[in-house]
C-alpha positions as CSV (number, residue, x, y, z in Angstrom):
1,M,32.1,-33.8,-56.5
2,I,30.3,-36.2,-54.1
3,A,29.0,-39.3,-55.8
4,P,25.3,-39.9,-55.7
5,E,25.7,-43.2,-53.8
6,L,27.8,-41.5,-51.2
7,L,25.2,-38.7,-50.8
8,I,22.4,-41.2,-50.4
9,A,24.4,-43.0,-47.7
10,F,25.0,-39.6,-46.0
11,L,21.3,-38.7,-46.0
12,A,20.3,-42.1,-44.8
13,Q,22.8,-41.9,-41.9
14,L,21.7,-38.3,-41.2
15,G,18.1,-39.6,-41.0
16,V,19.1,-42.1,-38.3
17,I,20.8,-39.4,-36.4
18,S,17.7,-37.2,-36.7
19,L,15.6,-40.0,-35.5
20,A,17.8,-40.5,-32.4
21,L,17.6,-36.7,-31.7
22,T,13.9,-36.7,-32.1
23,I,13.4,-39.7,-29.8
24,C,15.6,-37.9,-27.2
25,S,13.6,-34.7,-27.5
26,I,10.3,-36.4,-27.1
27,V,11.4,-38.3,-24.1
28,R,12.8,-35.2,-22.5
29,D,9.5,-33.5,-23.1
30,R,7.6,-36.3,-21.4
31,V,9.9,-36.7,-18.5
32,S,10.1,-33.6,-16.3
33,G,12.7,-32.8,-13.7
34,D,16.5,-32.7,-13.6
35,L,18.7,-34.9,-15.8
36,T,19.7,-37.6,-13.3
37,L,22.6,-40.0,-13.6
38,T,20.2,-42.7,-14.9
39,R,18.8,-40.4,-17.5
40,Q,22.3,-39.4,-18.6
41,V,23.4,-43.0,-19.0
42,A,20.2,-43.8,-20.9
43,S,20.7,-40.9,-23.2
44,G,24.3,-42.0,-23.8
45,M,23.1,-45.6,-24.6
46,L,20.7,-44.1,-27.2
47,F,23.4,-42.2,-29.0
48,G,25.9,-45.1,-28.6
49,S,23.3,-47.4,-30.3
50,T,22.9,-44.8,-33.0
51,A,26.6,-44.9,-33.6
52,A,26.5,-48.7,-33.7
53,I,23.7,-48.6,-36.3
54,L,25.7,-46.1,-38.4
55,M,28.7,-48.5,-38.4
56,Q,26.4,-51.0,-40.2
57,M,25.4,-48.7,-43.0
58,P,28.7,-47.2,-44.3
59,G,29.2,-45.5,-47.6
60,E,32.3,-46.5,-49.7
61,L,34.7,-43.8,-50.8
62,I,37.3,-46.1,-52.4
63,N,37.8,-49.8,-52.6
64,G,38.7,-51.0,-49.1
65,F,37.7,-47.8,-47.3
66,R,34.2,-47.1,-46.1
67,F,33.0,-44.2,-44.0
68,D,30.1,-43.5,-41.6
69,L,28.9,-40.6,-39.4
70,R,29.4,-42.4,-36.1
71,I,31.4,-39.5,-34.7
72,V,28.4,-37.2,-35.1
73,P,26.1,-38.8,-32.4
74,L,29.2,-39.5,-30.3
75,A,30.1,-35.8,-30.4
76,V,26.7,-34.2,-29.8
77,V,25.6,-36.5,-27.0
78,G,27.7,-34.5,-24.6
79,L,25.7,-31.4,-25.4
80,I,22.6,-33.3,-24.1
81,S,23.8,-35.7,-21.4
82,G,27.2,-34.3,-20.4
83,P,30.4,-36.3,-19.8
84,V,28.5,-39.3,-18.3
85,G,26.3,-39.6,-21.4
86,A,29.4,-39.1,-23.7
87,A,31.3,-41.9,-21.9
88,A,28.3,-44.2,-22.0
89,A,27.8,-43.6,-25.7
90,A,31.6,-44.1,-26.5
91,G,31.6,-47.3,-24.4
92,L,28.7,-48.8,-26.3
93,A,30.1,-47.8,-29.6
94,T,33.5,-49.4,-28.7
95,V,31.7,-52.7,-28.0
96,A,29.9,-52.5,-31.3
97,R,33.2,-51.8,-33.1
98,F,34.8,-54.8,-31.5
99,W,31.9,-57.0,-32.5
100,I,32.2,-55.8,-36.2
101,G,35.9,-56.5,-36.2
102,G,38.2,-56.0,-39.2
103,A,41.6,-54.4,-39.9
104,G,40.5,-51.0,-38.9
105,T,39.2,-51.9,-35.4
106,V,41.9,-50.2,-33.4
107,L,41.8,-47.1,-35.6
108,G,37.9,-47.0,-35.3
109,I,38.0,-47.3,-31.6
110,A,40.5,-44.5,-31.4
111,G,38.2,-42.3,-33.5
112,I,35.3,-43.1,-31.1
113,W,37.2,-41.9,-28.0
114,I,38.6,-38.9,-29.7
115,A,34.9,-38.0,-30.6
116,C,34.1,-38.6,-27.0
117,G,36.7,-36.0,-26.0
118,V,35.2,-33.5,-28.5
119,S,31.8,-34.2,-26.9
120,I,33.0,-33.5,-23.4
121,A,34.8,-30.3,-24.5
122,G,31.6,-29.2,-26.3
123,Y,29.7,-29.8,-23.1
124,H,32.0,-27.5,-21.0
125,F,32.0,-24.8,-23.6
126,A,28.2,-24.8,-23.9
127,K,27.9,-24.7,-20.1
128,R,30.0,-21.5,-20.1
129,G,27.6,-19.9,-22.6
130,Y,29.3,-20.5,-25.9
131,N,26.0,-21.2,-27.7
132,S,26.1,-18.8,-30.6
133,T,26.1,-19.7,-34.3
134,P,29.9,-19.1,-34.6
135,N,30.4,-21.4,-31.7
136,V,28.3,-24.1,-33.3
137,V,30.3,-23.8,-36.5
138,A,33.6,-24.0,-34.6
139,F,32.3,-27.1,-32.7
140,S,31.3,-28.8,-36.0
141,T,34.7,-28.0,-37.5
142,L,36.5,-29.5,-34.5
143,N,34.5,-32.7,-34.8
144,A,35.2,-32.8,-38.6
145,G,38.9,-32.6,-37.6
146,V,38.5,-36.0,-36.0
147,A,38.0,-37.5,-39.4
148,L,41.0,-35.6,-40.7
149,L,43.1,-37.0,-37.8
150,I,42.0,-40.5,-38.6
151,L,43.0,-39.9,-42.2
152,F,46.6,-39.3,-41.2
153,L,46.5,-42.6,-39.2
154,L,45.4,-44.6,-42.2
155,P,47.9,-46.8,-44.1
156,A,49.9,-44.8,-46.7
157,S,48.3,-46.5,-49.7
158,V,44.8,-45.7,-48.6
159,R,45.7,-42.2,-47.5
160,G,47.4,-41.6,-50.8
161,A,44.3,-42.7,-52.7
162,L,42.0,-40.4,-50.7
163,V,44.4,-37.5,-51.2
164,D,45.0,-38.0,-54.8
165,G,41.2,-38.2,-55.5
166,H,40.5,-35.3,-53.2
167,L,38.1,-37.6,-51.4
168,Y,39.3,-36.5,-48.0
169,A,37.5,-33.2,-48.7
170,A,34.2,-35.1,-49.1
171,L,35.0,-37.0,-45.8
172,L,35.6,-33.7,-43.9
173,L,32.6,-32.0,-45.5
174,L,30.1,-34.8,-44.7
175,N,31.3,-35.1,-41.1
176,F,31.2,-31.3,-40.7
177,G,27.7,-31.1,-42.3
178,G,26.3,-33.9,-40.1
179,T,27.7,-32.4,-36.9
180,L,26.5,-28.9,-37.9
181,I,22.9,-30.2,-38.6
182,A,22.8,-32.2,-35.4
183,T,24.2,-29.4,-33.3
184,F,21.7,-26.9,-34.6
185,F,18.9,-29.4,-34.0
186,I,20.0,-29.7,-30.4
187,R,20.4,-25.9,-30.0
188,I,16.9,-25.3,-31.5
189,D,15.4,-28.0,-29.3
190,V,17.0,-26.4,-26.2
191,L,15.6,-23.0,-27.1
192,R,12.2,-24.6,-27.9
193,R,12.1,-26.3,-24.5
194,K,13.2,-23.0,-22.7
195,N,10.5,-21.1,-24.5
196,A,8.0,-23.8,-23.6
197,Q,9.0,-23.6,-20.0
198,L,8.8,-19.8,-20.1
199,N,5.4,-19.9,-21.8
200,E,4.2,-22.4,-19.1
201,L,5.5,-20.0,-16.4
202,H,3.7,-17.1,-18.1
203,K,0.6,-19.2,-18.3
204,Q,0.7,-20.0,-14.6
205,I,1.3,-16.4,-13.7
206,V,-1.6,-15.2,-15.8
207,S,-3.8,-17.9,-14.4
208,A,-2.8,-17.1,-10.9
209,L,-3.4,-13.4,-11.3
210,P,-6.2,-12.2,-9.0
211,D,-7.1,-9.5,-11.6
212,A,-8.7,-10.2,-15.0
213,L,-6.2,-10.3,-18.0
214,N,-7.4,-10.9,-21.5
215,V,-6.7,-10.2,-25.2
216,K,-9.3,-9.2,-27.7
217,D,-9.1,-8.9,-31.5
218,L,-10.2,-5.8,-33.4
219,E,-13.8,-7.1,-33.4
220,G,-13.9,-7.4,-29.7
221,R,-13.7,-11.2,-29.6
222,F,-11.6,-12.8,-26.9
223,L,-8.4,-14.4,-28.0
224,L,-7.1,-15.1,-24.6
225,A,-8.5,-14.9,-21.1
226,N,-7.4,-16.0,-17.6
227,P,-9.7,-17.6,-14.9
228,A,-10.1,-14.2,-13.2
229,T,-11.6,-12.8,-16.4
230,A,-14.1,-15.8,-16.5
231,K,-15.0,-15.2,-12.9
232,L,-15.5,-11.5,-13.4
233,M,-17.7,-12.0,-16.4
234,G,-19.6,-15.0,-15.1
235,A,-18.3,-17.4,-17.7
236,Y,-18.0,-21.2,-17.1
237,D,-14.2,-21.1,-17.6
238,A,-11.6,-19.1,-19.5
239,A,-11.5,-21.5,-22.5
240,S,-15.2,-21.1,-23.1
241,M,-14.8,-17.4,-23.6
242,I,-12.5,-17.7,-26.7
243,G,-14.3,-16.2,-29.7
244,K,-17.0,-14.5,-27.6
245,S,-17.5,-10.8,-26.8
246,D,-18.8,-8.6,-24.1
247,F,-22.3,-8.8,-25.5
248,D,-22.3,-12.5,-24.4
249,Y,-21.8,-11.6,-20.8
250,Y,-23.0,-8.0,-20.1
251,S,-26.3,-6.3,-20.7
252,A,-26.7,-4.6,-24.0
253,R,-26.3,-1.1,-22.4
254,D,-23.1,-2.0,-20.5
255,A,-21.6,-4.0,-23.5
256,S,-22.3,-1.1,-25.8
257,Q,-20.6,1.3,-23.5
258,F,-17.5,-1.0,-23.3
259,W,-17.5,-1.3,-27.1
260,E,-17.5,2.4,-27.6
261,Q,-14.6,2.8,-25.2
262,E,-12.6,0.1,-27.1
263,Q,-13.4,1.7,-30.5
264,A,-12.2,5.1,-29.1
265,F,-9.0,3.3,-27.9
266,L,-8.4,1.7,-31.3
267,R,-8.6,5.1,-33.0
268,N,-5.7,6.2,-30.7
269,P,-4.0,3.0,-29.6
270,Q,-2.0,4.4,-26.7
271,P,-2.0,2.8,-23.2
272,V,-4.9,4.2,-21.2
273,V,-6.4,3.7,-17.7
274,L,-10.2,3.6,-17.6
275,E,-12.7,3.5,-14.7
276,Q,-15.7,1.4,-15.7
277,Q,-18.9,0.2,-14.1
278,F,-21.7,-2.2,-14.8
279,E,-24.7,-3.6,-13.0
280,R,-25.1,-7.2,-11.9
281,D,-27.9,-8.6,-9.7
282,G,-28.9,-5.0,-8.8
283,N,-25.3,-4.1,-7.6
284,V,-23.0,-1.7,-9.3
285,I,-19.6,-3.3,-10.0
286,W,-16.6,-0.8,-10.4
287,L,-13.6,-1.7,-12.6
288,N,-10.2,-0.2,-13.0
289,T,-9.0,-1.2,-16.5
290,V,-5.6,-0.7,-18.2
291,K,-5.8,-1.1,-21.9
292,A,-2.7,-1.5,-24.2
293,P,-2.4,-2.2,-27.9
294,Y,-1.4,-5.7,-29.2
295,F,0.8,-5.6,-32.4
296,D,2.0,-8.5,-34.5
297,E,5.6,-9.0,-35.7
298,A,5.1,-6.7,-38.6
299,G,3.9,-3.9,-36.3
300,A,0.3,-4.1,-37.3
301,L,-2.4,-3.6,-34.7
302,K,-4.0,-6.9,-34.0
303,G,-6.0,-6.3,-30.8
304,I,-6.3,-5.0,-27.3
305,V,-4.7,-6.3,-24.1
306,S,-6.8,-5.5,-21.0
307,H,-5.9,-5.7,-17.3
308,T,-8.9,-5.3,-15.1
309,A,-9.3,-5.0,-11.4
310,N,-12.5,-5.1,-9.5
311,I,-12.4,-2.0,-7.3
312,S,-16.0,-2.2,-5.9
313,I,-14.7,-2.6,-2.4
314,Q,-12.3,0.2,-2.7
315,K,-15.0,2.4,-4.1
316,A,-17.3,1.6,-1.2
317,L,-14.5,2.3,1.3
318,Q,-13.7,5.6,-0.6
319,A,-17.4,6.6,-0.4
320,E,-17.4,5.8,3.3
321,L,-14.2,7.7,3.8
322,I,-15.6,10.7,2.0
323,S,-18.7,10.5,4.1
324,T,-16.6,10.3,7.3
325,Q,-14.5,13.2,6.2
326,V,-17.6,15.3,5.5
327,L,-19.0,14.3,8.9
328,L,-15.7,15.1,10.6
329,E,-15.5,18.5,8.8
330,T,-19.0,19.3,9.8
331,A,-18.3,18.3,13.4
332,M,-15.1,20.3,13.5
333,T,-16.9,23.3,12.0
334,E,-19.9,23.1,14.4
335,M,-18.0,22.1,17.6
336,A,-18.1,24.6,20.4
337,D,-14.3,24.3,21.0
338,G,-11.6,25.6,18.8
339,L,-9.2,23.1,17.3
340,A,-5.7,23.5,15.9
341,M,-3.3,20.8,14.8
342,F,0.4,21.3,14.5
343,D,2.9,19.1,12.7
344,W,6.3,17.9,14.1
345,E,7.9,21.2,13.1
346,G,5.3,23.1,15.1
347,R,3.5,24.4,12.0
348,L,-0.3,24.8,11.8
349,I,-1.9,22.3,9.4
350,V,-5.5,21.9,10.5
351,W,-7.9,24.3,12.2
352,N,-11.7,24.9,12.5
353,R,-14.0,27.9,12.4
354,R,-14.2,28.2,16.2
355,Y,-10.4,28.6,16.4
356,L,-10.6,31.6,14.1
357,E,-13.3,33.1,16.2
358,F,-11.1,32.8,19.3
359,F,-8.2,34.3,17.5
360,P,-9.6,36.7,14.8
361,Y,-6.1,38.0,13.9
362,V,-5.3,34.7,12.3
363,D,-5.8,34.9,8.5
364,E,-7.5,31.8,7.2
365,M,-5.9,32.2,3.8
366,T,-2.3,32.5,5.0
367,C,-2.2,30.8,8.4
368,K,-1.4,27.3,7.1
369,G,2.2,26.5,7.8
370,C,2.6,29.3,10.4
371,T,4.4,28.2,13.5
372,L,2.9,28.4,17.0
373,P,5.4,31.1,18.1
374,E,4.5,33.2,15.1
375,L,0.7,32.9,15.9
376,L,1.2,33.7,19.6
377,T,3.5,36.6,19.0
378,A,1.1,38.2,16.5
379,G,-1.8,37.8,19.1
380,V,0.2,39.4,21.9
381,L,1.5,42.3,19.7
382,R,-2.1,43.1,18.5
383,G,-3.5,42.9,22.0
384,D,-5.8,40.0,21.2
385,I,-3.9,37.9,23.8
386,K,-3.3,39.4,27.2
387,I,-0.2,38.3,29.1
388,P,0.7,38.8,32.8
389,D,2.1,42.2,33.7
390,D,5.3,40.6,35.1
391,S,6.1,38.7,31.8
392,S,7.7,39.9,28.6
393,P,6.1,38.9,25.3
394,L,9.2,36.9,24.2
395,T,9.4,35.0,27.5
396,W,5.7,34.3,27.7
397,V,5.5,33.0,24.1
398,Q,8.5,30.7,24.7
399,E,6.9,29.3,27.8
400,E,3.6,28.8,26.1
401,V,5.2,26.9,23.2
402,E,7.0,24.6,25.7
403,R,3.7,24.0,27.5
404,S,2.1,23.0,24.2
405,Q,5.0,20.7,23.2
406,A,4.8,19.1,26.7
407,A,1.0,18.7,26.4
408,E,0.5,20.8,29.5
409,Q,-2.8,22.5,30.1
410,S,-3.0,26.3,30.4
411,E,-5.3,29.3,30.1
412,L,-5.2,32.3,27.9
413,M,-6.8,35.7,28.5
414,L,-8.2,37.2,25.3
415,S,-9.3,40.7,24.5
416,G,-12.7,41.7,25.9
417,G,-12.0,39.8,29.1
418,R,-12.7,36.4,27.6
419,W,-10.8,33.4,28.9
420,V,-10.0,30.1,27.0
421,S,-8.5,26.9,28.4
422,K,-5.9,25.2,26.2
423,T,-5.7,21.4,26.3
424,T,-3.0,19.7,24.2
425,R,-2.5,16.1,23.2
426,A,0.8,14.9,21.6
427,L,0.6,12.9,18.4
428,A,2.7,9.9,17.4
429,D,4.5,11.8,14.6
430,G,5.8,14.5,17.0
431,G,3.1,17.0,16.4
432,W,0.2,17.9,18.6
433,V,-3.5,18.8,18.6
434,T,-4.9,21.5,20.8
435,L,-8.5,22.2,21.9
436,Y,-9.5,25.7,23.0
437,A,-12.6,26.0,25.2
438,D,-14.3,29.2,26.2
439,I,-14.2,29.3,30.0
440,S,-15.3,32.9,30.4
441,D,-18.6,32.0,32.0
442,K,-16.9,29.3,34.1
443,R,-14.4,31.8,35.4
444,A,-17.1,34.4,36.0
445,A,-19.1,31.7,38.0
446,A,-15.9,30.9,39.9
447,R,-15.4,34.5,40.7
448,Q,-19.0,34.8,41.8
449,L,-18.6,31.7,44.0
450,E,-15.4,33.1,45.3
451,S,-17.2,36.4,46.0
452,L,-20.0,34.6,47.8
453,A,-17.4,32.6,49.8
454,N,-15.4,35.7,50.7
455,R,-18.0,38.4,51.1
456,D,-20.8,39.2,53.4
457,G,-24.1,38.7,51.7
458,L,-25.8,41.6,53.6
459,T,-23.2,44.4,53.3
460,D,-21.1,43.1,50.4
461,L,-18.0,43.6,52.6
462,L,-15.3,40.9,53.1
463,N,-16.5,38.3,55.6
464,R,-14.7,37.0,58.6
465,R,-12.9,34.2,56.7
466,S,-11.6,36.6,54.1
467,F,-10.7,39.2,56.7
468,D,-8.5,36.7,58.6
469,R,-6.6,35.8,55.4
470,Q,-6.2,39.5,54.3
471,L,-5.0,40.5,57.8
472,E,-2.4,37.9,57.9
473,G,-1.1,38.7,54.5
474,A,-1.0,42.5,54.9
475,F,0.6,42.2,58.4
476,E,3.4,39.9,57.2
477,A,4.0,42.2,54.2
478,A,4.2,45.3,56.4
479,K,6.5,43.5,58.8
480,R,8.9,42.4,56.0
481,A,9.1,45.9,54.6
482,S,9.1,47.6,58.0
483,H,6.1,49.6,57.0
484,E,3.5,51.2,59.4
485,F,0.3,49.2,59.9
486,S,-2.9,49.9,61.9
487,L,-6.1,48.1,62.6
488,L,-9.6,49.3,63.6
489,M,-12.3,47.2,65.3
490,I,-15.8,48.8,65.2
491,D,-19.0,47.9,67.0
492,V,-22.4,49.4,66.5
493,D,-23.7,50.6,69.9
494,Y,-26.8,49.1,71.4
495,F,-27.5,47.2,68.2
496,K,-29.4,44.4,69.9
497,A,-31.7,46.9,71.4
498,Y,-32.2,48.5,68.0
499,N,-33.3,45.2,66.5
500,D,-35.6,44.6,69.4
501,T,-37.1,48.1,69.0
502,Y,-37.3,48.5,65.2
503,G,-37.0,44.9,63.9
504,H,-34.4,42.9,62.1
505,P,-35.1,44.4,58.6
506,A,-34.4,47.8,60.0
507,G,-31.3,46.5,61.7
508,D,-30.1,45.1,58.5
509,E,-30.5,48.4,56.8
510,V,-28.5,50.1,59.6
511,L,-25.7,47.6,59.0
512,R,-25.7,48.4,55.2
513,Q,-25.6,52.1,55.8
514,V,-22.7,51.8,58.3
515,A,-20.9,49.6,55.9
516,A,-21.3,52.2,53.1
517,V,-19.9,54.9,55.5
518,L,-16.9,52.8,56.3
519,Q,-16.1,52.1,52.7
520,S,-16.5,55.8,51.7
521,G,-14.3,56.9,54.6
522,C,-11.4,54.6,53.7
523,R,-8.8,54.6,50.9
524,I,-10.1,51.9,48.6
525,P,-8.6,49.6,47.6
526,A,-5.6,50.1,49.8
527,D,-7.7,49.9,53.0
528,I,-9.7,46.8,53.6
529,V,-13.1,46.9,55.2
530,A,-14.8,43.7,56.5
531,R,-17.8,42.6,58.5
532,Y,-16.2,40.9,61.4
533,G,-19.4,39.4,62.7
534,G,-22.9,40.5,63.8
535,E,-22.7,44.3,64.3
536,E,-18.9,44.3,64.4
537,F,-16.7,45.6,61.6
538,A,-12.9,45.8,61.0
539,V,-10.7,48.0,58.9
540,I,-7.2,47.1,57.9
541,L,-5.0,50.2,57.3
542,P,-1.7,49.2,55.5
543,G,1.0,51.9,55.5
544,T,-0.9,53.9,58.1
545,S,0.6,55.3,61.3
546,E,-1.2,55.4,64.6
547,D,-1.9,59.2,64.2
548,A,-3.3,58.8,60.7
549,A,-5.4,55.9,61.9
550,H,-6.8,58.1,64.7
551,A,-7.8,60.7,62.1
552,I,-9.5,58.1,60.0
553,A,-11.4,56.7,63.0
554,L,-12.6,60.1,64.0
555,R,-14.0,60.7,60.5
556,L,-15.8,57.4,60.6
557,L,-17.3,58.2,64.0
558,A,-18.5,61.6,62.8
559,A,-19.8,60.2,59.5
560,V,-22.0,57.6,61.3
561,R,-23.4,60.2,63.7
562,M,-24.2,62.4,60.7
563,L,-26.5,59.7,59.4
564,E,-28.9,60.8,62.1
565,I,-30.5,57.3,62.4
566,P,-32.9,57.5,65.3
567,H,-32.3,55.0,68.1
568,V,-34.7,55.5,71.0
569,A,-33.2,52.6,72.9
570,S,-29.7,54.3,73.0
571,P,-28.8,57.0,75.5
572,K,-27.3,58.9,72.5
573,G,-30.7,59.0,70.8
574,R,-29.3,57.9,67.5
575,V,-27.1,55.2,66.0
576,T,-23.4,55.5,67.0
577,M,-20.5,53.2,67.1
578,S,-17.4,52.5,69.2
579,I,-13.9,52.0,67.7
580,G,-10.8,50.2,69.0
581,L,-7.4,51.0,67.4
582,A,-4.1,49.2,67.4
583,S,-0.9,49.9,65.5
584,M,2.0,47.6,64.9
585,D,5.3,48.2,66.7
586,H,8.5,46.1,67.2
587,T,7.0,44.3,70.2
588,I,4.2,42.7,68.3
589,G,5.0,39.2,67.2
590,D,2.1,38.4,64.8
591,C,-1.3,39.7,63.6
592,H,-3.2,37.7,66.2
593,Q,-1.5,39.8,69.0
594,L,-2.4,43.0,67.1
595,L,-6.0,41.8,66.8
596,T,-6.1,41.1,70.5
597,W,-4.9,44.5,71.4
598,C,-7.4,46.1,69.0
599,D,-10.2,44.1,70.5
600,E,-9.2,45.2,74.0
601,A,-9.2,48.8,72.9
602,L,-12.7,48.3,71.5
603,Y,-13.8,46.8,74.8
604,A,-12.3,49.9,76.5
605,A,-14.2,52.3,74.2
606,K,-17.5,50.5,75.0
607,A,-16.8,50.5,78.7
608,A,-16.1,54.2,78.6
609,G,-19.7,54.8,77.5
610,R,-19.7,54.0,73.8
611,D,-19.6,56.4,70.9
612,K,-15.8,56.6,71.7
613,L,-12.5,55.8,70.2
614,R,-9.8,54.0,72.3
615,A,-6.3,53.1,71.2
616,S,-4.4,50.1,72.5
617,Q,-2.3,52.4,74.7
618,A,-4.1,54.9,77.2
619,R,-4.3,58.5,75.9
620,P,-6.1,61.5,77.4
621,A,-9.6,61.9,76.0
622,V,-10.6,64.9,73.9
623,N,-14.0,66.0,72.8
624,M,-15.1,66.9,69.3
625,G,-14.2,70.5,69.7
626,Q,-10.7,69.7,70.8
627,A,-10.3,67.4,67.8
628,R,-10.8,70.3,65.5
629,V,-7.9,72.3,66.9
630,Q,-5.5,69.6,68.1
631,Q,-4.0,66.6,66.5
632,P,-5.8,63.4,67.6
633,R,-2.9,61.9,69.5
634,A,-4.7,61.1,72.8
635,S,-5.8,57.6,73.3
636,D,-9.1,58.5,74.8
637,L,-11.1,60.3,72.1
638,S,-14.9,60.7,72.0
639,M,-17.6,62.4,70.0
640,A,-19.5,64.9,72.3
């Protein structure tokens, strides 16, 4: 059993050690930053001085043998200041032991440096993470072993007295207990400092949050708030909000609404997201709030943790976006053009009403996700989209898809004779958007302009410009295919005299009647009738031999005479016409040569007295009676 005097000495020495540990803890709290070399040496000097003081207040176990707890501060200093601090403490303690002197000086110094070794070993073990309670007990046991080692180095008489009285157990126990208490103090202090640093970090994070973060008790009073909360609620600072509630910052109506929401949350304390709003200075402030329960260590509900973000700007942008979307949808719906948007896979994702009007076979309920080939194929098979006669549906659809993907413009012919132009623009994601514009009126106007440009305004026949183009094309086609080809040049006889006698309006009417006769007497649309100029006409007869052309010319001459249009200025007494004929043979090089021959034949017919037919080669003339019984093969034919 430990004597009371010995216990008192132990407690006194333990108090000195505790004081040294406390001083070290306070200094470390006040001085921030890394543990520099100077700080390590200073810490070692503190614990070395503690060991020196302990040497001056020993407890006596037996006569001639006193003990102290010097090895405790020398062992634990390494846990605080590392090897440098341990060496500094051992050095100072060595000087102090020399100064005290006595028979046990060498043995005491040996114990000091053995404790230093234990201190350095403890530092390295702690650095590797051996900080658990069993590790602390093992370290304390190891340091108590220093006292046991010194016991074996004592003189035999002293050692025998300690063993016989079982006082060595008290020596070991006191050193073990002192080391254990000091080590736990250091361990707790380290944890306290880490927690303080962590709390400070959390405090800085909470303070730096742009969103409001606060904690309320069950009565709605603030227990904690960050600066963002104070700013949101219009408080002077976060500290001034502690103990206050929403009623101190919001209107009674808004605060009551928030209170009711919190009470509903407390009845079912599960994390929830709320969208809140309140008025301030005539403006509506929108909040997005996340509420979570706050429990104490016993699991009892103590309050509410709220994380609130001001989403007024987002709400304004959202309202603006919705307004823009409505405006865009209205514009898309009312726009005159059809619109269709396809994604990178070629699937329809957006369309408007006009698009469905252009393509009525597209089902609005099921068309989303359909590919362009599917939509085009359905239109072609149903007859809503007309394709060229020389194209197969599969080929045309494939080419049209390729044109869309390449953003090429094209035109589609729809049922009912409508035409739409297709303009495509590629999108950055690989898709494309296509606009469909109704160009039916535009094409009709173009056809009308083309008709005005290619047709004679008086007779509605092809004009000279169109005749030249048609003649050249038809001639070259006949020449390539080795087909027969003939041409008629026609002139109304004494037409100038008719105009002078009856007037130009009457002359115009004559030209219209002659034009009608020519069209009715030809094979439309194979034969081409044109007004060549003034009172001259021309008839292109593709696939017609010279004999067949003679027959046609005779019918035309007869048909004009049968009009019985009076013409007192003509020797014939009525309106007649003269015709020149030329047919293609292997000697003709081009259509201009054929036209020259035909014109020469017409000149010959007029020179022969008019109301006659002349071919480009001389033939015996026949009268009308002969024409009825003989084939019109002569080149000099007339109407008697």
